[in-house]
N, C-alpha and C positions, 0 to 999 in steps of 0.2 A: 847731390841734394843738400841743401842748407841744415844747418842747426842751429838756426837763428828764427826768431819771432820778431818780425817788423811791423810795428803799429802806430796809429796817433790817436790821441784823444783831442776831442774838441771842447770847445768852452761851455757847451751844453750837457756836458756829460756823456756826451757819444763816442765811439769808438770805432777805429776802422783798420781791418787788419790789410795790410799792403803785401805783406808775402809772410810766410809761416814756414816752420820746420817740414822740411821734405820738399819745398819748391827750391828752384834752382837759385844759389846765390846772385845769379845773373839777373833776376827779377828785383832783387833790392836794389842792385847798381843802376837798372834800367828805371827804376821809380825815382831815383835821385835825381839822375843826370839826363834821362830819356835813351831814346837809342840811336840817336844821331850825331856822336860826338868821335872826333876825328883828332888825333890818332885814338884809338879804341882805350878805353880805360882798364887798366890791369888790376888794381885793387880800390876799395874806398877803403879809408883808414881814418877811424874816430878815435880821439884820444880824450881822455878826462883826467886833469889833476885833482886829485882829492883834498880834502881839507888837512888830512894828515901828511901830505906831500906825497903820496904814491902816485905813481903815472900807470892808469888803465889804458891799454890799447886794444882796439877791435879792429880786425884786418877781415874785410869781406872781400872775397876774390869774385870779379866777373867772370864765373865760371859754371856750367849746368852740371859739373861734378864735384865740385870744391866744397871744402866747408870754413867756414869764419874760424878764427882763431883768438884766442883771448891771451894778452901778455900784462904781467903785473911787474913793473920797473924793468922791464926787456926780458923777462922770465915767461915763456910759455906756460899757460896753466890750463 
């Protein structure tokens, strides 16, 4: 089960929940890529380089039981 909340916000102030804490991480991967990808996706990786130069990496496994991991400058936090 996931440990991540995946939402969107709209220009009119609305908000939509795509997947939340407790939902399988695979639901987030499916929301981004669909379910007809070959070969199957193993992870979704999102990286952000902060204005201070730190690298933040979020790894979301395509798994019904795995949890997302967060790394700061290549160290898991």
